[in-house]
N, C-alpha and C positions, 0 to 999 in steps of 0.2 A: 743577497747578503749571506756571508759565511756564518755558520753556527759557532758559538763561543764555547760550547761544551756538548757532550753526549752523555746520556744516562742509560745504564743497562743493569739488569738484574742477574746476579749470579745464582748458581744452583742452591746456594745456602739461603736464598730469599732476600739477601741484602742488595740494595741498589748502590751502584758505584757511579762516580762521575769522572769523565775524562775531559779536562779542559783542553782547549786548542791554543797553541802558541800563536798569538796574534801576528808575530813577525813572519813565521814560515808556514803556518797552517798545519803543523804536525801536532798530533795528540800527545799530551803529557801522560805520565803514568796514572792509572786509575786510582782514585781515592774512595775509600768506603764512606758512605754517608751515615752508616750505622742504622739506616732505616729500612723497613720492609714495606712501607707504604710509599707508593710512587709519588703522591702529592707532597708528602713530607720531605722526601728525597729531593724533589724539584725545588721546593722552598729553600732547603739547605744549600743546594747548588747555587741558587740565585743570590743568597746571602754571601756565600763564598766569593761569587763573582764580584760583588760590590765591595766587601770588606777584606778580601784576601783569603788565600787557602791556608788552613791551619797547618802549622809545621809540627808541633807536638804540644803537649799540655802546658809547657812552661814558657813558650815564646809566643809573641804576637803573630797574627796571620801575615803571610807574605803575599804581596801582589802577584797576580798571575804572570806578568811579564818577568818578574824576578824569579819566580819558581821555574819558569820556562828556561831562563838563562842558566840556572844551576843544573837543571836536567840536561841541557845541551852540553855542558861541560862534562858531566858524568858520562853521557852517551859517547862523547868524543874520546874520553879516556878509555872506555871499554872497547871501542872499535879500533883504537890505534895500537900499533906495535911499539909499546913503550920500552925503552931500554932502561937499565938501572940508573944511568946518569939522568935520564928524563924524570924518573921517579924522584930522584934526589932534588932536582930543581923544583918539582911540584911541592915536595915536603918543605924545602927552604922557603918557598913563597908563602906557604901556609904559616910557617913559623914567623916570618917577617911581618905578616899582618895580624899576628897575635892569636891565631886559631889553633896552633899547636904549641906545646911547651918547648922551650929551648933545649 
């Protein structure tokens, strides 16, 4: 059985969790648990796995599969040779779905 996340401690003593995209097995960006105690970090990771990954203080948590989809889009944009016309199409799409002002 494949792991659903990995936990590691950085030099600052804080534990970070990297969830695994269930569709392709790739790790998502590491998220700080804000914990220096491994057990507390593990509990927080388990809660995030069940309830979703927090996006910021104002929005509700996002399911792992959704967060993985967004991260895939961003990774794809960063790796692609995007032309100005491609960037405009992306911006138009974001405007059309109401995420950017007209």
